[in-house]
C-alpha positions in Angstrom: -39.1 -58.2 19.1 -36.1 -55.9 18.7 -36.6 -52.2 18.3 -34.7 -50.9 15.2 -31.9 -48.5 16.2 -30.9 -45.6 14.1 -27.6 -46.0 12.4 -25.3 -43.1 13.3 -23.4 -41.2 10.6 -19.8 -42.3 10.2 -17.4 -39.8 11.8 -15.8 -37.4 9.4 -12.3 -36.1 10.1 -9.4 -34.4 8.2 -7.1 -37.4 7.8 -4.3 -35.6 6.0 -1.9 -35.5 8.9 -2.2 -39.1 10.1 -2.0 -40.5 6.6 1.0 -38.4 5.7 2.8 -39.3 8.9 2.1 -43.0 8.3 3.4 -42.7 4.8 6.6 -41.1 5.9 7.1 -43.8 8.5 6.7 -46.5 5.8 9.2 -44.6 3.7 11.7 -44.5 6.5 11.2 -48.2 7.1 11.8 -48.9 3.4 15.0 -46.8 3.4 16.2 -48.6 6.5 15.4 -52.1 5.1 16.8 -51.6 1.6 20.5 -51.7 2.6 19.7 -54.8 4.8 18.1 -56.7 1.9 20.8 -59.3 1.4 21.0 -60.1 5.2 17.2 -60.4 5.2 17.3 -62.7 2.2 19.8 -65.0 3.9 17.5 -65.4 6.8 14.3 -65.8 4.7 13.0 -62.5 5.9 13.3 -60.5 2.7 9.6 -60.1 2.5 9.9 -57.2 5.0 11.2 -55.0 2.1 8.1 -55.8 0.1 5.8 -55.0 3.0 7.5 -51.6 3.6 7.3 -50.9 -0.2 3.6 -51.7 -0.4 2.9 -49.7 2.8 4.7 -46.7 1.3 3.0 -47.1 -2.0 -0.5 -47.3 -0.5 0.4 -44.4 1.8 1.2 -42.3 -1.2 -2.1 -43.2 -2.8 -3.9 -42.5 0.6 -2.2 -39.2 0.9 -3.3 -38.2 -2.5 -6.8 -39.3 -1.7 -7.3 -37.5 1.6 -5.7 -34.3 0.2 -8.1 -34.4 -2.7 -11.0 -35.0 -0.3 -10.0 -32.1 1.8 -9.7 -29.8 -1.2 -13.2 -30.8 -2.4 -14.7 -30.1 1.1 -13.0 -26.7 1.2 -14.1 -25.9 -2.4 -17.7 -26.7 -1.4 -17.5 -24.2 1.5 -17.5 -26.9 4.2 -14.8 -27.4 6.9 -12.1 -29.9 6.1 -13.5 -32.3 8.7 -16.8 -32.5 6.9 -18.8 -31.4 9.9 
């Protein structure tokens, strides 16, 4: 019979920097791909623009979310990492 193990708490971290950097990178990819859109369409690879746009859009949403989370932690008197 298996002995039940305790489930550890998920790690808490201040994710503002990595999410913001990822969003900026998706934005740069979008800006690079937009002028190449017609070439990409000729080769059937125009979906790359959509992927970069969705990545940037989700990154903006994620940046808003983690900044809001950090502000709530700080308002509650806890560290931004939640520890």
